[in-house]
mmCIF file as gemmi writes it, N, C-alpha and C atoms, coordinates in Angstrom:
data_model
loop_
_atom_site.group_PDB
_atom_site.id
_atom_site.type_symbol
_atom_site.label_atom_id
_atom_site.label_alt_id
_atom_site.label_comp_id
_atom_site.label_asym_id
_atom_site.label_entity_id
_atom_site.label_seq_id
_atom_site.pdbx_PDB_ins_code
_atom_site.Cartn_x
_atom_site.Cartn_y
_atom_site.Cartn_z
_atom_site.occupancy
_atom_site.B_iso_or_equiv
_atom_site.pdbx_formal_charge
_atom_site.auth_seq_id
_atom_site.auth_asym_id
_atom_site.pdbx_PDB_model_num
ATOM 1 N N . MET Axp A 1 ? 38.809 34.025 -15.788 1 0 ? 1 A 1
ATOM 2 C CA . MET Axp A 1 ? 37.693 33.98 -16.152 1 0 ? 1 A 1
ATOM 3 C C . MET Axp A 1 ? 36.972 33.384 -15.163 1 0 ? 1 A 1
ATOM 4 N N . ARG Axp A 2 ? 36.02 33.464 -14.678 1 0 ? 2 A 1
ATOM 5 C CA . ARG Axp A 2 ? 35.014 33.109 -13.62 1 0 ? 2 A 1
ATOM 6 C C . ARG Axp A 2 ? 33.894 32.46 -14.516 1 0 ? 2 A 1
ATOM 7 N N . ILE Axp A 3 ? 33.636 31.225 -14.007 1 0 ? 3 A 1
ATOM 8 C CA . ILE Axp A 3 ? 32.678 30.212 -14.336 1 0 ? 3 A 1
ATOM 9 C C . ILE Axp A 3 ? 31.388 30.566 -13.491 1 0 ? 3 A 1
ATOM 10 N N . ARG Axp A 4 ? 30.087 31.079 -14.11 1 0 ? 4 A 1
ATOM 11 C CA . ARG Axp A 4 ? 28.945 31.007 -12.849 1 0 ? 4 A 1
ATOM 12 C C . ARG Axp A 4 ? 27.98 30.327 -12.937 1 0 ? 4 A 1
ATOM 13 N N . PRO Axp A 5 ? 27.549 29.497 -12.002 1 0 ? 5 A 1
ATOM 14 C CA . PRO Axp A 5 ? 26.397 28.345 -12.2 1 0 ? 5 A 1
ATOM 15 C C . PRO Axp A 5 ? 25.049 28.747 -12.75 1 0 ? 5 A 1
ATOM 16 N N . VAL Axp A 6 ? 24.578 28.316 -13.481 1 0 ? 6 A 1
ATOM 17 C CA . VAL Axp A 6 ? 23.206 28.874 -14.018 1 0 ? 6 A 1
ATOM 18 C C . VAL Axp A 6 ? 22.282 27.392 -13.684 1 0 ? 6 A 1
ATOM 19 N N . GLY Axp A 7 ? 21.087 27.811 -13.777 1 0 ? 7 A 1
ATOM 20 C CA . GLY Axp A 7 ? 19.871 26.83 -13.238 1 0 ? 7 A 1
ATOM 21 C C . GLY Axp A 7 ? 19.731 26.735 -11.672 1 0 ? 7 A 1
ATOM 22 N N . SER Axp A 8 ? 19.717 25.086 -12.188 1 0 ? 8 A 1
ATOM 23 C CA . SER Axp A 8 ? 19.318 24.512 -10.622 1 0 ? 8 A 1
ATOM 24 C C . SER Axp A 8 ? 20.476 24.501 -10.169 1 0 ? 8 A 1
ATOM 25 N N . GLN Axp A 9 ? 22.008 24.7 -10.526 1 0 ? 9 A 1
ATOM 26 C CA . GLN Axp A 9 ? 23.243 24.812 -10.017 1 0 ? 9 A 1
ATOM 27 C C . GLN Axp A 9 ? 22.83 26.121 -8.826 1 0 ? 9 A 1
ATOM 28 N N . ARG Axp A 10 ? 22.49 27.002 -9.513 1 0 ? 10 A 1
ATOM 29 C CA . ARG Axp A 10 ? 22.532 27.98 -8.541 1 0 ? 10 A 1
ATOM 30 C C . ARG Axp A 10 ? 21.315 27.901 -7.473 1 0 ? 10 A 1
ATOM 31 N N . ALA Axp A 11 ? 20.633 27.529 -7.866 1 0 ? 11 A 1
ATOM 32 C CA . ALA Axp A 11 ? 19.26 27.376 -6.914 1 0 ? 11 A 1
ATOM 33 C C . ALA Axp A 11 ? 20.213 26.835 -5.584 1 0 ? 11 A 1
ATOM 34 N N . MET Axp A 12 ? 20.863 25.391 -5.879 1 0 ? 12 A 1
ATOM 35 C CA . MET Axp A 12 ? 21.352 24.446 -4.908 1 0 ? 12 A 1
ATOM 36 C C . MET Axp A 12 ? 22.207 25.23 -3.971 1 0 ? 12 A 1
ATOM 37 N N . GLY Axp A 13 ? 22.813 26.22 -4.573 1 0 ? 13 A 1
ATOM 38 C CA . GLY Axp A 13 ? 23.827 27.176 -3.849 1 0 ? 13 A 1
ATOM 39 C C . GLY Axp A 13 ? 22.93 27.923 -2.758 1 0 ? 13 A 1
ATOM 40 N N . ASN Axp A 14 ? 21.892 28.288 -2.887 1 0 ? 14 A 1
ATOM 41 C CA . ASN Axp A 14 ? 21.098 29.403 -2.258 1 0 ? 14 A 1
ATOM 42 C C . ASN Axp A 14 ? 20.577 28.606 -0.937 1 0 ? 14 A 1
ATOM 43 N N . PRO Axp A 15 ? 20.892 29.255 0.166 1 0 ? 15 A 1
ATOM 44 C CA . PRO Axp A 15 ? 20.763 28.859 1.455 1 0 ? 15 A 1
ATOM 45 C C . PRO Axp A 15 ? 19.139 28.923 1.877 1 0 ? 15 A 1
ATOM 46 N N . ILE Axp A 16 ? 18.072 29.783 1.2 1 0 ? 16 A 1
ATOM 47 C CA . ILE Axp A 16 ? 16.886 29.13 1.181 1 0 ? 16 A 1
ATOM 48 C C . ILE Axp A 16 ? 16.475 27.639 0.763 1 0 ? 16 A 1
ATOM 49 N N . TRP Axp A 17 ? 16.971 27.399 -0.045 1 0 ? 17 A 1
ATOM 50 C CA . TRP Axp A 17 ? 16.68 26.078 -0.812 1 0 ? 17 A 1
ATOM 51 C C . TRP Axp A 17 ? 17.305 24.726 0.142 1 0 ? 17 A 1
ATOM 52 N N . LYS Axp A 18 ? 18.196 25.299 0.479 1 0 ? 18 A 1
ATOM 53 C CA . LYS Axp A 18 ? 18.964 24.153 1.681 1 0 ? 18 A 1
ATOM 54 C C . LYS Axp A 18 ? 17.979 24.208 2.913 1 0 ? 18 A 1
ATOM 55 N N . SER Axp A 19 ? 17.436 25.005 3.647 1 0 ? 19 A 1
ATOM 56 C CA . SER Axp A 19 ? 16.468 24.775 4.637 1 0 ? 19 A 1
ATOM 57 C C . SER Axp A 19 ? 15.294 24.284 4.221 1 0 ? 19 A 1
ATOM 58 N N . ILE Axp A 20 ? 14.76 24.572 2.948 1 0 ? 20 A 1
ATOM 59 C CA . ILE Axp A 20 ? 13.409 23.623 2.325 1 0 ? 20 A 1
ATOM 60 C C . ILE Axp A 20 ? 13.503 22.556 2.152 1 0 ? 20 A 1
ATOM 61 N N . VAL Axp A 21 ? 14.486 21.932 1.765 1 0 ? 21 A 1
ATOM 62 C CA . VAL Axp A 21 ? 14.796 20.491 1.441 1 0 ? 21 A 1
ATOM 63 C C . VAL Axp A 21 ? 14.582 19.563 2.522 1 0 ? 21 A 1
ATOM 64 N N . PRO Axp A 22 ? 15.237 20.339 3.916 1 0 ? 22 A 1
ATOM 65 C CA . PRO Axp A 22 ? 14.826 19.199 4.943 1 0 ? 22 A 1
ATOM 66 C C . PRO Axp A 22 ? 13.426 19.056 5.526 1 0 ? 22 A 1
ATOM 67 N N . ARG Axp A 23 ? 12.642 20.115 5.366 1 0 ? 23 A 1
ATOM 68 C CA . ARG Axp A 23 ? 11.407 20.24 5.752 1 0 ? 23 A 1
ATOM 69 C C . ARG Axp A 23 ? 10.599 19.587 4.719 1 0 ? 23 A 1
ATOM 70 N N . PHE Axp A 24 ? 10.838 19.796 3.475 1 0 ? 24 A 1
ATOM 71 C CA . PHE Axp A 24 ? 9.907 19.019 2.342 1 0 ? 24 A 1
ATOM 72 C C . PHE Axp A 24 ? 10.149 17.325 2.587 1 0 ? 24 A 1
ATOM 73 N N . ARG Axp A 25 ? 11.281 17.111 2.965 1 0 ? 25 A 1
ATOM 74 C CA . ARG Axp A 25 ? 11.28 15.523 3.536 1 0 ? 25 A 1
ATOM 75 C C . ARG Axp A 25 ? 10.485 14.925 4.823 1 0 ? 25 A 1
ATOM 76 N N . LEU Axp A 26 ? 10.818 15.845 5.775 1 0 ? 26 A 1
ATOM 77 C CA . LEU Axp A 26 ? 10.035 15.853 7.175 1 0 ? 26 A 1
ATOM 78 C C . LEU Axp A 26 ? 8.483 15.529 6.341 1 0 ? 26 A 1
ATOM 79 N N . LEU Axp A 27 ? 7.843 16.692 5.822 1 0 ? 27 A 1
ATOM 80 C CA . LEU Axp A 27 ? 6.764 16.523 5.406 1 0 ? 27 A 1
ATOM 81 C C . LEU Axp A 27 ? 6.201 15.169 5.017 1 0 ? 27 A 1
ATOM 82 N N . ILE Axp A 28 ? 7.118 14.827 3.767 1 0 ? 28 A 1
ATOM 83 C CA . ILE Axp A 28 ? 7.01 13.61 3.096 1 0 ? 28 A 1
ATOM 84 C C . ILE Axp A 28 ? 6.53 12.41 3.945 1 0 ? 28 A 1
ATOM 85 N N . LEU Axp A 29 ? 7.499 12.416 5.131 1 0 ? 29 A 1
ATOM 86 C CA . LEU Axp A 29 ? 7.548 11.398 5.845 1 0 ? 29 A 1
ATOM 87 C C . LEU Axp A 29 ? 6.411 11.365 6.654 1 0 ? 29 A 1
ATOM 88 N N . CYS Axp A 30 ? 5.951 12.501 7.134 1 0 ? 30 A 1
ATOM 89 C CA . CYS Axp A 30 ? 4.867 12.647 8.061 1 0 ? 30 A 1
ATOM 90 C C . CYS Axp A 30 ? 3.643 12.101 7.213 1 0 ? 30 A 1
ATOM 91 N N . VAL Axp A 31 ? 3.411 12.464 5.648 1 0 ? 31 A 1
ATOM 92 C CA . VAL Axp A 31 ? 2.258 11.878 5.131 1 0 ? 31 A 1
ATOM 93 C C . VAL Axp A 31 ? 2.6 10.603 5.041 1 0 ? 31 A 1
ATOM 94 N N . LEU Axp A 32 ? 3.627 9.999 4.56 1 0 ? 32 A 1
ATOM 95 C CA . LEU Axp A 32 ? 3.55 8.528 4.525 1 0 ? 32 A 1
ATOM 96 C C . LEU Axp A 32 ? 3.255 7.788 5.544 1 0 ? 32 A 1
ATOM 97 N N . TYR Axp A 33 ? 3.785 8.277 6.708 1 0 ? 33 A 1
ATOM 98 C CA . TYR Axp A 33 ? 3.233 7.586 8.342 1 0 ? 33 A 1
ATOM 99 C C . TYR Axp A 33 ? 1.342 7.519 8.382 1 0 ? 33 A 1
ATOM 100 N N . ARG Axp A 34 ? 1.354 8.732 7.931 1 0 ? 34 A 1
ATOM 101 C CA . ARG Axp A 34 ? -0.394 8.638 8.19 1 0 ? 34 A 1
ATOM 102 C C . ARG Axp A 34 ? -0.875 7.768 7.496 1 0 ? 34 A 1
ATOM 103 N N . ILE Axp A 35 ? -0.428 7.726 5.986 1 0 ? 35 A 1
ATOM 104 C CA . ILE Axp A 35 ? -1.049 6.73 5.608 1 0 ? 35 A 1
ATOM 105 C C . ILE Axp A 35 ? -1.048 5.27 5.958 1 0 ? 35 A 1
ATOM 106 N N . VAL Axp A 36 ? 0.065 5.148 6.119 1 0 ? 36 A 1
ATOM 107 C CA . VAL Axp A 36 ? 0.744 3.618 6.24 1 0 ? 36 A 1
ATOM 108 C C . VAL Axp A 36 ? -0.156 3.383 7.851 1 0 ? 36 A 1
ATOM 109 N N . SER Axp A 37 ? -0.184 4.429 8.886 1 0 ? 37 A 1
ATOM 110 C CA . SER Axp A 37 ? -0.63 3.759 10.306 1 0 ? 37 A 1
ATOM 111 C C . SER Axp A 37 ? -2.156 3.708 10.036 1 0 ? 37 A 1
ATOM 112 N N . ASN Axp A 38 ? -2.917 4.181 8.923 1 0 ? 38 A 1
ATOM 113 C CA . ASN Axp A 38 ? -4.375 4.192 9.037 1 0 ? 38 A 1
ATOM 114 C C . ASN Axp A 38 ? -4.57 3.077 8.145 1 0 ? 38 A 1
ATOM 115 N N . SER Axp A 39 ? -4.065 2.332 7.753 1 0 ? 39 A 1
ATOM 116 C CA . SER Axp A 39 ? -4.067 1.096 6.824 1 0 ? 39 A 1
ATOM 117 C C . SER Axp A 39 ? -4.32 -0.212 7.738 1 0 ? 39 A 1
ATOM 118 N N . TYR Axp A 40 ? -5.46 -1.085 7.488 1 0 ? 40 A 1
ATOM 119 C CA . TYR Axp A 40 ? -5.569 -2.263 8.265 1 0 ? 40 A 1
ATOM 120 C C . TYR Axp A 40 ? -6.021 -3.387 7.325 1 0 ? 40 A 1
ATOM 121 N N . CYS Axp A 41 ? -5.478 -4.458 7.678 1 0 ? 41 A 1
ATOM 122 C CA . CYS Axp A 41 ? -5.81 -5.741 6.956 1 0 ? 41 A 1
ATOM 123 C C . CYS Axp A 41 ? -5.814 -7.101 7.856 1 0 ? 41 A 1
ATOM 124 N N . ILE Axp A 42 ? -6.986 -7.936 7.694 1 0 ? 42 A 1
ATOM 125 C CA . ILE Axp A 42 ? -6.997 -8.81 8.168 1 0 ? 42 A 1
ATOM 126 C C . ILE Axp A 42 ? -5.771 -10.11 8.195 1 0 ? 42 A 1
ATOM 127 N N . LYS Axp A 43 ? -5.775 -10.592 9.08 1 0 ? 43 A 1
ATOM 128 C CA . LYS Axp A 43 ? -4.786 -11.562 9.387 1 0 ? 43 A 1
ATOM 129 C C . LYS Axp A 43 ? -5.18 -13.193 9.09 1 0 ? 43 A 1
ATOM 130 N N . LEU Axp A 44 ? -4.632 -13.419 7.893 1 0 ? 44 A 1
ATOM 131 C CA . LEU Axp A 44 ? -5.082 -14.859 7.275 1 0 ? 44 A 1
ATOM 132 C C . LEU Axp A 44 ? -4.259 -16.149 8.312 1 0 ? 44 A 1
ATOM 133 N N . THR Axp A 45 ? -5.675 -16.476 9.158 1 0 ? 45 A 1
ATOM 134 C CA . THR Axp A 45 ? -5.007 -17.727 9.995 1 0 ? 45 A 1
ATOM 135 C C . THR Axp A 45 ? -4.831 -19.049 9.135 1 0 ? 45 A 1
ATOM 136 N N . LYS Axp A 46 ? -6.249 -19.339 8.082 1 0 ? 46 A 1
ATOM 137 C CA . LYS Axp A 46 ? -6.268 -20.673 7.267 1 0 ? 46 A 1
ATOM 138 C C . LYS Axp A 46 ? -6.738 -20.785 6.064 1 0 ? 46 A 1
ATOM 139 N N . PHE Axp A 47 ? -6.448 -21.414 5.252 1 0 ? 47 A 1
ATOM 140 C CA . PHE Axp A 47 ? -6.918 -21.201 3.802 1 0 ? 47 A 1
ATOM 141 C C . PHE Axp A 47 ? -6.931 -22.539 3.132 1 0 ? 47 A 1
ATOM 142 N N . LYS Axp A 48 ? -8.16 -23.108 2.929 1 0 ? 48 A 1
ATOM 143 C CA . LYS Axp A 48 ? -8.167 -24.501 2.587 1 0 ? 48 A 1
ATOM 144 C C . LYS Axp A 48 ? -8.921 -24.375 1.05 1 0 ? 48 A 1
ATOM 145 N N . MET Axp A 49 ? -8.524 -25.375 0.178 1 0 ? 49 A 1
ATOM 146 C CA . MET Axp A 49 ? -9.165 -25.579 -0.972 1 0 ? 49 A 1
ATOM 147 C C . MET Axp A 49 ? -8.712 -26.836 -1.713 1 0 ? 49 A 1
ATOM 148 N N . LYS Axp A 50 ? -9.625 -27.673 -2.217 1 0 ? 50 A 1
ATOM 149 C CA . LYS Axp A 50 ? -9.575 -28.754 -3.088 1 0 ? 50 A 1
ATOM 150 C C . LYS Axp A 50 ? -8.195 -28.818 -3.961 1 0 ? 50 A 1
ATOM 151 N N . GLU Axp A 51 ? -7.559 -29.611 -4.027 1 0 ? 51 A 1
ATOM 152 C CA . GLU Axp A 51 ? -6.272 -29.681 -5.14 1 0 ? 51 A 1
ATOM 153 C C . GLU Axp A 51 ? -6.574 -29.348 -6.282 1 0 ? 51 A 1
ATOM 154 N N . ILE Axp A 52 ? -7.822 -30.284 -6.809 1 0 ? 52 A 1
ATOM 155 C CA . ILE Axp A 52 ? -8.085 -30.316 -8.41 1 0 ? 52 A 1
ATOM 156 C C . ILE Axp A 52 ? -9.558 -30.115 -8.236 1 0 ? 52 A 1
ATOM 157 N N . THR Axp A 53 ? -9.939 -29.238 -9.249 1 0 ? 53 A 1
ATOM 158 C CA . THR Axp A 53 ? -11.367 -28.814 -9.245 1 0 ? 53 A 1
ATOM 159 C C . THR Axp A 53 ? -11.331 -28.99 -10.861 1 0 ? 53 A 1
ATOM 160 N N . PHE Axp A 54 ? -12.258 -29.713 -11.43 1 0 ? 54 A 1
ATOM 161 C CA . PHE Axp A 54 ? -12.616 -29.593 -12.936 1 0 ? 54 A 1
ATOM 162 C C . PHE Axp A 54 ? -13.29 -28.145 -13.337 1 0 ? 54 A 1
ATOM 163 N N . VAL Axp A 55 ? -12.89 -27.625 -14.671 1 0 ? 55 A 1
ATOM 164 C CA . VAL Axp A 55 ? -13.486 -26.56 -15.271 1 0 ? 55 A 1
ATOM 165 C C . VAL Axp A 55 ? -15.128 -26.735 -15.261 1 0 ? 55 A 1
ATOM 166 N N . GLY Axp A 56 ? -15.743 -25.436 -14.784 1 0 ? 56 A 1
ATOM 167 C CA . GLY Axp A 56 ? -17.076 -25.796 -14.999 1 0 ? 56 A 1
ATOM 168 C C . GLY Axp A 56 ? -17.966 -26.417 -13.538 1 0 ? 56 A 1
ATOM 169 N N . SER Axp A 57 ? -16.927 -26.954 -12.464 1 0 ? 57 A 1
ATOM 170 C CA . SER Axp A 57 ? -17.799 -27.387 -11.556 1 0 ? 57 A 1
ATOM 171 C C . SER Axp A 57 ? -17.549 -26.81 -10.391 1 0 ? 57 A 1
ATOM 172 N N . THR Axp A 58 ? -18.212 -26.9 -9.092 1 0 ? 58 A 1
ATOM 173 C CA . THR Axp A 58 ? -18.25 -25.821 -8.001 1 0 ? 58 A 1
ATOM 174 C C . THR Axp A 58 ? -17.211 -26.451 -6.929 1 0 ? 58 A 1
ATOM 175 N N . THR Axp A 59 ? -16.537 -25.664 -6.309 1 0 ? 59 A 1
ATOM 176 C CA . THR Axp A 59 ? -15.579 -25.965 -5.352 1 0 ? 59 A 1
ATOM 177 C C . THR Axp A 59 ? -15.85 -25.185 -3.917 1 0 ? 59 A 1
ATOM 178 N N . THR Axp A 60 ? -14.967 -25.6 -2.956 1 0 ? 60 A 1
ATOM 179 C CA . THR Axp A 60 ? -15.452 -24.507 -1.972 1 0 ? 60 A 1
ATOM 180 C C . THR Axp A 60 ? -14.201 -24.059 -1.174 1 0 ? 60 A 1
ATOM 181 N N . LEU Axp A 61 ? -13.955 -22.563 -1.282 1 0 ? 61 A 1
ATOM 182 C CA . LEU Axp A 61 ? -12.62 -22.181 -0.659 1 0 ? 61 A 1
ATOM 183 C C . LEU Axp A 61 ? -13.097 -21.887 0.897 1 0 ? 61 A 1
ATOM 184 N N . GLU Axp A 62 ? -12.304 -22.21 1.593 1 0 ? 62 A 1
ATOM 185 C CA . GLU Axp A 62 ? -12.223 -21.825 2.982 1 0 ? 62 A 1
ATOM 186 C C . GLU Axp A 62 ? -11.568 -20.695 3.533 1 0 ? 62 A 1
ATOM 187 N N . CYS Axp A 63 ? -11.545 -19.65 4.121 1 0 ? 63 A 1
ATOM 188 C CA . CYS Axp A 63 ? -10.783 -18.794 4.614 1 0 ? 63 A 1
ATOM 189 C C . CYS Axp A 63 ? -10.94 -18.613 6.042 1 0 ? 63 A 1
ATOM 190 N N . ASN Axp A 64 ? -10.233 -18.624 7.09 1 0 ? 64 A 1
ATOM 191 C CA . ASN Axp A 64 ? -10.324 -18.309 8.404 1 0 ? 64 A 1
ATOM 192 C C . ASN Axp A 64 ? -9.271 -17.181 8.482 1 0 ? 64 A 1
ATOM 193 N N . TYR Axp A 65 ? -9.367 -16.083 9.363 1 0 ? 65 A 1
ATOM 194 C CA . TYR Axp A 65 ? -8.946 -15.085 9.583 1 0 ? 65 A 1
ATOM 195 C C . TYR Axp A 65 ? -9.562 -14.335 11.391 1 0 ? 65 A 1
ATOM 196 N N . ASP Axp A 66 ? -8.437 -13.538 11.225 1 0 ? 66 A 1
ATOM 197 C CA . ASP Axp A 66 ? -8.334 -12.808 12.463 1 0 ? 66 A 1
ATOM 198 C C . ASP Axp A 66 ? -8.459 -11.295 12.296 1 0 ? 66 A 1
ATOM 199 N N . LEU Axp A 67 ? -9.385 -10.515 12.823 1 0 ? 67 A 1
ATOM 200 C CA . LEU Axp A 67 ? -9.569 -9.381 12.27 1 0 ? 67 A 1
ATOM 201 C C . LEU Axp A 67 ? -8.884 -8.24 13.439 1 0 ? 67 A 1
ATOM 202 N N . GLU Axp A 68 ? -8.492 -8.831 14.369 1 0 ? 68 A 1
ATOM 203 C CA . GLU Axp A 68 ? -7.51 -8.165 15.321 1 0 ? 68 A 1
ATOM 204 C C . GLU Axp A 68 ? -8.244 -7.018 16.356 1 0 ? 68 A 1
ATOM 205 N N . GLY Axp A 69 ? -9.473 -7.193 16.574 1 0 ? 69 A 1
ATOM 206 C CA . GLY Axp A 69 ? -9.964 -6.029 16.834 1 0 ? 69 A 1
ATOM 207 C C . GLY Axp A 69 ? -10.7 -5.261 16.089 1 0 ? 69 A 1
ATOM 208 N N . GLU Axp A 70 ? -10.662 -5.332 14.783 1 0 ? 70 A 1
ATOM 209 C CA . GLU Axp A 70 ? -10.998 -4.367 13.769 1 0 ? 70 A 1
ATOM 210 C C . GLU Axp A 70 ? -12.553 -4.906 13.186 1 0 ? 70 A 1
ATOM 211 N N . GLN Axp A 71 ? -13.076 -3.859 12.592 1 0 ? 71 A 1
ATOM 212 C CA . GLN Axp A 71 ? -14.378 -4.405 12.136 1 0 ? 71 A 1
ATOM 213 C C . GLN Axp A 71 ? -14.559 -4.716 10.584 1 0 ? 71 A 1
ATOM 214 N N . LEU Axp A 72 ? -15.057 -6.062 10.049 1 0 ? 72 A 1
ATOM 215 C CA . LEU Axp A 72 ? -14.892 -6.328 8.914 1 0 ? 72 A 1
ATOM 216 C C . LEU Axp A 72 ? -15.573 -5.655 7.902 1 0 ? 72 A 1
ATOM 217 N N . TYR Axp A 73 ? -15.196 -4.919 6.901 1 0 ? 73 A 1
ATOM 218 C CA . TYR Axp A 73 ? -15.896 -4.296 5.952 1 0 ? 73 A 1
ATOM 219 C C . TYR Axp A 73 ? -16.093 -5.126 4.548 1 0 ? 73 A 1
ATOM 220 N N . SER Axp A 74 ? -14.907 -5.381 3.761 1 0 ? 74 A 1
ATOM 221 C CA . SER Axp A 74 ? -15.056 -6.341 3.053 1 0 ? 74 A 1
ATOM 222 C C . SER Axp A 74 ? -14.18 -7.046 2.715 1 0 ? 74 A 1
ATOM 223 N N . ILE Axp A 75 ? -14.322 -8.495 1.95 1 0 ? 75 A 1
ATOM 224 C CA . ILE Axp A 75 ? -13.339 -9.374 1.703 1 0 ? 75 A 1
ATOM 225 C C . ILE Axp A 75 ? -13.423 -9.539 0.251 1 0 ? 75 A 1
ATOM 226 N N . LYS Axp A 76 ? -12.385 -9.451 -0.181 1 0 ? 76 A 1
ATOM 227 C CA . LYS Axp A 76 ? -12.116 -9.375 -2.077 1 0 ? 76 A 1
ATOM 228 C C . LYS Axp A 76 ? -11.074 -10.809 -2.449 1 0 ? 76 A 1
ATOM 229 N N . TRP Axp A 77 ? -11.396 -11.637 -3.289 1 0 ? 77 A 1
ATOM 230 C CA . TRP Axp A 77 ? -10.584 -12.707 -3.696 1 0 ? 77 A 1
ATOM 231 C C . TRP Axp A 77 ? -10.38 -12.271 -5.087 1 0 ? 77 A 1
ATOM 232 N N . TYR Axp A 78 ? -8.985 -12.858 -5.688 1 0 ? 78 A 1
ATOM 233 C CA . TYR Axp A 78 ? -8.268 -12.487 -6.61 1 0 ? 78 A 1
ATOM 234 C C . TYR Axp A 78 ? -7.57 -13.7 -7.306 1 0 ? 78 A 1
ATOM 235 N N . LYS Axp A 79 ? -7.726 -13.777 -8.42 1 0 ? 79 A 1
ATOM 236 C CA . LYS Axp A 79 ? -7.148 -14.539 -9.28 1 0 ? 79 A 1
ATOM 237 C C . LYS Axp A 79 ? -6.355 -13.83 -10.327 1 0 ? 79 A 1
ATOM 238 N N . ASP Axp A 80 ? -4.75 -14.187 -10.328 1 0 ? 80 A 1
ATOM 239 C CA . ASP Axp A 80 ? -4.05 -13.133 -11.565 1 0 ? 80 A 1
ATOM 240 C C . ASP Axp A 80 ? -4.535 -12.015 -11.887 1 0 ? 80 A 1
ATOM 241 N N . ARG Axp A 81 ? -4.931 -11.283 -10.579 1 0 ? 81 A 1
ATOM 242 C CA . ARG Axp A 81 ? -5.043 -9.959 -10.65 1 0 ? 81 A 1
ATOM 243 C C . ARG Axp A 81 ? -6.529 -9.779 -11.351 1 0 ? 81 A 1
ATOM 244 N N . ASN Axp A 82 ? -7.233 -10.63 -11.089 1 0 ? 82 A 1
ATOM 245 C CA . ASN Axp A 82 ? -8.746 -10.458 -11.403 1 0 ? 82 A 1
ATOM 246 C C . ASN Axp A 82 ? -9.883 -10.784 -10.378 1 0 ? 82 A 1
ATOM 247 N N . GLU Axp A 83 ? -10.393 -10.282 -9.939 1 0 ? 83 A 1
ATOM 248 C CA . GLU Axp A 83 ? -11.368 -10.27 -8.772 1 0 ? 83 A 1
ATOM 249 C C . GLU Axp A 83 ? -12.408 -11.502 -9.013 1 0 ? 83 A 1
ATOM 250 N N . PHE Axp A 84 ? -12.603 -12.156 -8.188 1 0 ? 84 A 1
ATOM 251 C CA . PHE Axp A 84 ? -13.49 -13.076 -8.401 1 0 ? 84 A 1
ATOM 252 C C . PHE Axp A 84 ? -14.544 -13.508 -7.675 1 0 ? 84 A 1
ATOM 253 N N . TYR Axp A 85 ? -14.438 -12.761 -6.369 1 0 ? 85 A 1
ATOM 254 C CA . TYR Axp A 85 ? -15.351 -12.829 -5.145 1 0 ? 85 A 1
ATOM 255 C C . TYR Axp A 85 ? -15.37 -11.668 -4.326 1 0 ? 85 A 1
ATOM 256 N N . ARG Axp A 86 ? -16.304 -11.21 -4.002 1 0 ? 86 A 1
ATOM 257 C CA . ARG Axp A 86 ? -16.56 -10.195 -3.004 1 0 ? 86 A 1
ATOM 258 C C . ARG Axp A 86 ? -17.364 -10.116 -1.806 1 0 ? 86 A 1
ATOM 259 N N . PHE Axp A 87 ? -17.097 -9.938 -0.772 1 0 ? 87 A 1
ATOM 260 C CA . PHE Axp A 87 ? -18.058 -9.897 0.493 1 0 ? 87 A 1
ATOM 261 C C . PHE Axp A 87 ? -18.162 -8.385 0.999 1 0 ? 87 A 1
ATOM 262 N N . LEU Axp A 88 ? -19.229 -7.95 1.07 1 0 ? 88 A 1
ATOM 263 C CA . LEU Axp A 88 ? -19.653 -6.26 1.732 1 0 ? 88 A 1
ATOM 264 C C . LEU Axp A 88 ? -20.432 -6.635 2.803 1 0 ? 88 A 1
ATOM 265 N N . SER Axp A 89 ? -19.891 -6.318 4.234 1 0 ? 89 A 1
ATOM 266 C CA . SER Axp A 89 ? -20.725 -6.228 5.533 1 0 ? 89 A 1
ATOM 267 C C . SER Axp A 89 ? -21.569 -5.411 5.621 1 0 ? 89 A 1
């Protein structure tokens, strides 16, 4: 009695499938590289704020940064995943 593979087991034994998998991996790696290589962020050099600020009062947040030769587009500040300040140039 001989057992024949069915479904995905049969596809994995197919030589065409074996040649497609490495090409697909290469494609995924190329796409990920393009996404990462085109991503830019500023380098934070100094952050300063008062230790204690009372609710309802104003305070000053100071942020110094290095653009590393890039143009500034926007700065967003978050607290607990909520955006509370946005600067657009």
